[in-house]
N, C-alpha and C positions, 0 to 999 in steps of 0.2 A: 371589407378589410382583408388584407393579404394574410395568408397563413404563414407559419414559420417556414414550412417547406418551400413555399413560393419565394420567400424573401432570401433564402440561401441557395437558390437553384443554380445549376451550372451556368457559367458565363455571366454571373451577376456583377462581377468586377472585371473591368477591362485592364489591359496592360497599362494604359495611360493612368488610370485611377490608382493602381497599385504603385506605379512609379512615383506618382505625386505623394502618396502616403510615405513611401520610403524616403523621399527627400525632406519630409517634415519631422522625422524622428531621429534621435541620436542612436538608438539601438538598431540592430540588423532587421531588415525585412526580407524574409526568406520565402522563395517561391518554388513551385515545381521545376525541377531541372537544376536547381542550385545544388552544389556539392553537399551542403549541410542539411538539405531538405529531409532526407530519409530519417536521419537521426532526430531532427527537430520535431517531426510529426508524430513520433512514437510516444505512447503513454504507458503507464504501468500495466494495465490490463491488455495483454497481447492479443486478446480476441477482438479488440476494437481496432479496425484497420481503416482509417479515414484519411482523406487527402485534402487539406485546406487549400484554398487559393492563395492565401498569404498568411504568414506567421510573423507578427511583430514581436521581437524580443526586447521588451521595454527595459530600459536601464534606469529610469527615474519616473516620478509621478507625472512629469510633463509629457513623457511619451505615452503614458496611459490616457491622459486627458486628450491628446491629439488623436489617438486611436479610437477612443470612444466617440469623439466628435465626428470623425471620418465615418464610422459605422452608422451613426445616426443620420448623417447627411446622405449616405448612399442607400439608406433604407434596409440595412442588413442587421441581423442579430449576431454579435460576436460571441465566440466562446472564450472563456478566461481560464488560463492554466496557471496553477500555483505549483503544487508538487506533481500534478497529473495522476493522482490516485483514484479519482472518482471511478467507481466500478463500471457504471453504464456509459462512461465516455463523454460527460458533459464538457470536458476540457478540450474537446476537439470537434471537428465537423467536416463535412464534405463541401468543397468549393466555396467556403466562406472565409471569414477572418478569425484568426486566433490571436488573442492578446496574451503573450507568454511572459509571465513575471519571473521566470527562473533566473535571469541575470541579477535580479534584485534580492540577494541572499544574505546581506550583511546583518549581523546581530551585535548590538552595542550594549554591554552590561554595565550597569551602575551598581557595583558591589556594595557601596556604602548604603544606598537606599533600597537595595534588593529589588531592583527593577531592570527590565531589559526592553530596548527598542528593537523590534524585529521587522525586517523588510518583508514585503508581501509575497516574495517568491521563495523565502527560506523554508527549509525542511526542518523537521525535529532533530535531525542529525546536526544541522548547522546550529540550532538552538542549544543542544546539549554540549556541543563542542565549545561554544563560547561561555556557557554558564558553569560547566563542571569544574574548571580550575578554581573557581571561587566557592566550591561546595554548594552550588545552588542549582535549582531545576524548577520546572513547572509541569503539571500534568500534560502528557503529550503522546498518547497512543501507545502502541506496542511495536511499531515499525518506524525506523528513523527516517526512511525516505519519503514518508508521508509529508505533505505540505502543512505548514503551520496554519495557513489561512483556511484551507478546506476543512481541516479537522475542527478548528475553533468555530468557524461559521456554523457547523453542524452540531456543536456542543462540545464533543471531544472527551471520550472516555480513555483512561490509561491506567498505568500501574499506581499512580499517585492519587487517583480519584477518591478513594474511600477516605483519605486523610485530608486532601486539599481541594476536593471538588472537581468539576469538569474544567477543561481548558478554558472555556468561555467565562467561567466563574473567576478566573484569574486575570481577566483583561481590565486594564485601567482606562485605556482610550484607544482609538483607532483613527487613522487618516484614511479617507477613501474618496474615490471619484464616483459621482452619481451619474445616472443615465443622461442627464442634461450637460455633462461635462464639467460640473462644478467640483472643486476640491474642498472637502469639508472635514472637520474633526468631530468625532462622536465620543462623548463621555457622559458621566452622570450629570455634569454641569453644562454641557454644550450638546445640542441636538440629542437630548436625552431619549426621545422616542426612537431615533435611529440606533442609538447605542443599545437600547433594549432589543431591537430587532436583530441586530447582527450577532448577538450572543446566543446562537443556537437556531436562528431563524433561516439559515441557509444563505446562498450566494446571490440572491436576487435584489439586494438593496444597494448595491454598488460594488466597486472593485477596491478592496483594501490594499493600500500601498504600504502601510506600516502599522504595527501594533505596539502598544505599551503593555507589558505584562508585569504582574507581581512575581517575584521569585521566592522559592521556598528552600529551607536548609536541607538539601539532599545531596549526598556525595557517594560514599560507599554504601551499598545495600547488601542484604543477604537474599539471594534469589536465583532463579533459573528454573529449567524444566526438570520434573521428575516423571519418568516414563514407567507405565504399568502395562501388563499384557492387555491386548485390545479387548479380550472377552471380559475383562474386569471393568470396562468402561461404565456400565450402569451403576455398579457399586461405588466406583470412585466419584462419579457425578453426584450420587445421593449423599456420599460423605461430605463432598465439598459444599453442597447446598446447606447442610446443617452446620458445618464448621464455620463458614464465612459469616453466618448470621450473628454469631457471638464473638467473632475474632476482633481484636483491637483494630482501630483505624490504621495503624501502621502496617497491618497485614492485608495484602491483596493478591489477586491472581485470577487465572481463568482456566477452564477445562477445554481440552480439544483433542481431536484425533490427528495424529501426525505420522507421516512416513519418514522413518529414520534415514537420513542422507548417507551416502557412501563416503563419509568423512573419516580421516585417519583415527580420530579418537572414539569412533563408534565401533563396537565389536562387529566383526564381519558378518556374523550370523544374524545381525539385526539390520543389515543394509537392505533398504527397500521394504522393511517390515512395518506395517501399520500398528501403532501403539496408542493407547490412551495416555494422556499426559495432564498434569497440573503444572502450570507455569506460575511460579510464585514470586512475590516481592515483599520483603520485610524491611521497612525503613527505620526501625528502632535501632538500638545499639547493635553493631555487627556481632559483638561477642555474645549477644543473647539470641542470635539468629538460629543456631543449631537447636536450642531448646524450643524456640518458637515454632520450628518446623517439625518437631518430633511427631506430632499427631499426623501430619501430612504424610510423612514417610511410613507411618504405621497403617495407612489407609488400605494397603494391599501389597502384594509381592512386587518389589521394585525391580524393573528390568534394567534401568539405566538412570543414574542420579547425577545431574549436572548442576545441582543447587548448592550455592556456597557464597562466600564473600565476593562481590563483583562491583566494579564501578557502574553507577546508574546508566551512563551512556552505552556501556557494553550490553547491559540487559535490554535496554530499549532498542538495540539494533540486532539482537540475537536472531530475530526471525526475518531479517532483510534477505536472508540467503536461501529462500525457497528454490528448489531445483528447477531447471528448465524443462520444457516439454520433451526435448530430445533425450534427456537423462532419464526421465520417468518412463518414456517409451522403451528405452534400452533395458530398464529393470524388468519390464513385462513382455519383452520381445518373444520369449518362448510361448507365453500364453497367446500372444497375437498369432503366432504361426499355427498353434493348435486350433485357434478359432478359425483361421483361414482354411485349414484342412476339413474342419467340420462343415464349413460353408460349401466346400467343393462336394463333400459327400451328400449334402442336402440337395445340391443342384443335380447331381447324378440321379438321385432317387426321384427328383421331380421330373426330369426329362424322360426317365425310363418309363414312367406310367402316366405321362401327361394327358393321354387321351382316354384313360381308364375311368372306371366308375368312381374312383376316389380322387378325381381331378382337383377338387377344392384343396385337398391336402397337398397336392403337388404344387399348386399355385402358391400356397403358403410357404412351402419349402423354398420355392424360387425367390419369393419376396425376401425371406430371411437371408438367403444367400446374397442377394444384391446389397442388402444393408450391411452384412458382415464384410463383404468385399470393399464396399465404399469406406467403412470405418477403418479397416485394416490398411488399405492403400493410403488413405489420408495420413495415418500415423506414421507409416513407414517412409513415405515421401517427405514427411516433416521432421525426420530424425536429425537432419543436419541444419534445421532452422535454428539460428542462434538466439532468436528473440521470442520471448513470451511475456515481455514486460517485467521480468523479474531478473535478479542478479544471477550471473552465471555461476556454475558450481565451483570453478576454480577460485573465484572471488570469495565464495562461501567458505571454502576450505581455509582461506587465509583469515577470515573473520573469526571462524570458530576456533582455529588454533590459538589466536590471540586471546580469545575468551578462556580457553582451557588453561593457558599459561597464567592469565591474571588470577585464576582460581587455584593456582599451584597444584594442578592435576596433571597426570601423565599425558603427553601429547601423542603417544602411540599405544596400541593395544597389544598386550603380551600374546605371543603365540599366533 
């Protein structure tokens, strides 16, 4: 039996085969050399750098059926892309076929029945954008660029989970294409075993082309991050563990260590500084939010407080804006230069006594120097690389300023 590696080896698809596939689908079939190829092959994790032989950007379920049948007939395993957030890169491959659902992003809200029909390539940002005008939402992670399908297939933890369960707990039904190319519906009453499997069982049971979700009454919430000094992290984490055990279901949040971005509303002395943070969300009455958050604010000395009344989609997209690799490198460039100088000193010491009695120490110095140089050169050469799979800082500034304004907080820092 052929291994996965053998089945997606270089040259497994000929030009004629890819051209035949392209003629059979309505969406674009993108190949190396096409103008859109570089953008189409990128995923959220910029450390994953793979080059598929063909990317089918499906526009409907029929395209997905065609692509699945093609892959099966050619004896290759396709990768499936929804939001492209899978950390280890399951949504792409080298020299194989990617079925890209990103053009299928529509979300249809039935406000009367509090349900939504969500296409397989939609992100939680698409979901929130469609549902929020009706004061509705569903549990959907903490980053809005995450795909609805990927998160839901894996379970799906988010700000609303303590009150309304996992993402998969809010699924009513799903349409999907199975490995044999069949289009089926899964629900409690139809293909119930498949319905059980896709709610948290992962993406190996078929390609979901649309979901039907229950919607929950969530509009404005009281939430956002509260930053504390990094050295207070253990104390804050211990507090949160005890606090959340007895908190009402309307209260949720998570602890994390974050590097403060060089954004206009962040005090300059905090730019690039690592802090511990509690990112909170209270879905009870907004006017009761300040009182509900009182204990959190008293957990330690607050370095920066961005918690307040905020539209749920704004909170759910607050961490879309992680800085790029080049910005992080610039923050720490002085340390990189110091590291480089230390490496040079180690090399000098190593070469000066390379043949002496303490030669092993000189060898160690030289090895350390090589490692230091390699890391430093890699980072410096990568300073202008605009891609790490995350949103650029200029976009982050815009998002954060909108958030600041929605919370009626100053958009600049005095002095």
